[in-house]
Phi, psi and omega in degrees: 000136177282122183296329180284334179227079189295340184256012183296333183284354181267134189268012181220130178293323180298320177295320178298316180295320178297317178296318181299313181294316180297318180294322179296316179295317180298317178297320179294317181296315180297318180297316180295320181292320178296317178296322181294317180288337179275357178082016178282138181293156182297327181293336177271321183292324185300307179296326177295319179298315178297320179298318178296317180298317179294321180295316178296316180297317181296319182293314183287335183273000183300326180275355181269323188273322187300318177301323178292323176295319179297317179295321178297317179295319180294320178296322177296319178294321179293323177298334177276002176102004179269098181269008178268351183291139177224158180242163179287116183249024184276349183290153184264352184267193183296329177293328174293320176297319178296320179295319179294320177296322178297317179295321177297317178298320179296320178298316180294317179295322178296320178294317178296320179295320178296317178297322179297316180295318179295321180296316180298316180296318182290317179297319178300319179292318180297321180285324183292325184298304179292328178295319179295319179294318180293321179295317180298319180295315181294323177297320178296323179292317180295320182280354181079010179289321179247143179286148178275095181225180183295331179295314180294316179295322178296322177295317178297319179295324179298317179294322178296319180291327176295319176297318179297319179296319179296317179296319179296318179295318179296325177295318177298317180291329176294325175295322177298312181295325181280344181068030184256002182286140178232159181249139173255092188280140175197162178296133182234116173290118186295321181299316178294321179299313181292323179298316179295321179294321178294318178299319178293320179296323180292331181288348178289346177091358178286134178285082182235157173245148184230134176243123185242134174221135180231129183228113355285166185295335180262024181302125178231134182234161176264118184197174172275111187299322181292316180291320180294321176298326178298320178297310184296316181298318179295321179294317179293320178297318178297317180295318182293324181294334184250015177254154176291164177302138183063023178284172182247130174247123182255130179240121181233128176242126184228131179276143173237190188298305181243000184219180174213152183242145175236120182241126178245123183238135178240180180250026180281193183288349180090178183234115178297156181300327181293336182257001188299324180272328183292329183291345178271357179272168179296134182060034172059231182277005180082017178287169183294155180290166178078026178294165185291348177288333177079005181269174179273345182080012182246350187300312182288329176296320177292320178299319178297319179300314181296320179298318179292326175300325181274003180082019179238202180205167177233143179218151176259125178276115182299145177274125179301149179303138180086354179248169180231173180099122177265150180219129177237131183241134176246132176238120183229150174290146179289335176233106183293127178294146179240142359281145178279146179238176181274012180242157180297141179283140178291342181265008180298138183294140179282153179292142179293150178297322178223145178289136176290156181299128184258135176298163181298138181291164177293164182304146183294133178278129180292145179295140182280150178270348182286141179239137177291123187293337185259010183228054181291345181296342182251016189273348183269128177273108183267153176285168183298141181216139179278021184290175183303139177272000000 
């Protein structure tokens, strides 16, 4: 027993208070009885009795008040922005439980503060890169260093569209953080959804080929068509950015008993097991902006959010050492539970241990020669790069 905190070994504050009150009463009674038997008058015994009771209470309560004072001081430091403060959580009573909860909260706040700082730094870098390029180009045009032609204007437009894409992605993520996103559920034919997404991907001007297979061909799921299309478009964009020129992107949708899976496979360098979880985070692996992939680094994070809204999940299948090709798998319920929330559903289907044998994909769609006139930022076909997804 700690002499400074005699009641620390007791695991209940109520028991401690009961002992404190009982000991004080017992001390007072014994003191009064001793004085009475000794023939001391009551006017003398009374203050001595009160003094003994107060002394016993003060001694036994020493371990009760100090932890609360420590927590108050720690809370004040945390309110001032110091998320490194921690309290002593070794006690066995309710104050120890409170101290442990306080330390857990401090850990979470410190993590959120670190993520906020990293997000601000990364967003600033992402915005600065296209703005600097656009400013340099415009300065050259104003100074007459570069000719005013469609190439220069197309480059300026490409930087503007990159900024617009980044702002749109950040807006989606702000809705995620605010928890205000809602789903408009309706039956969605998967084949039509994938066909529209492939057509949009082909309009970016990248010389890519796409193979689509849906099993069964009339597969229909309950989902928000706009949000689900956002997932597919982001997956195709990610695959195309990391595939070689004229590469093949394979899209397979397969129905299961209560769920369905969407697997997108590319011919890029693949994703090592160490990076499989990081690429689903905001800004990918956290590498510097302006990577050779040309993306904002938010596409897969948004796709994960949409999957969780639907009660499913998204996972990156690691590429075995010595092999190439990236693969991202989405597992969603065929009937999204309502109301949908911004958190993963506990009933989301687990990923299969092994992929079932998939039928041969439909014939490869030839890349279109048509280019979307308002999206030149995506018109360059880049070779495979292990940069951030």
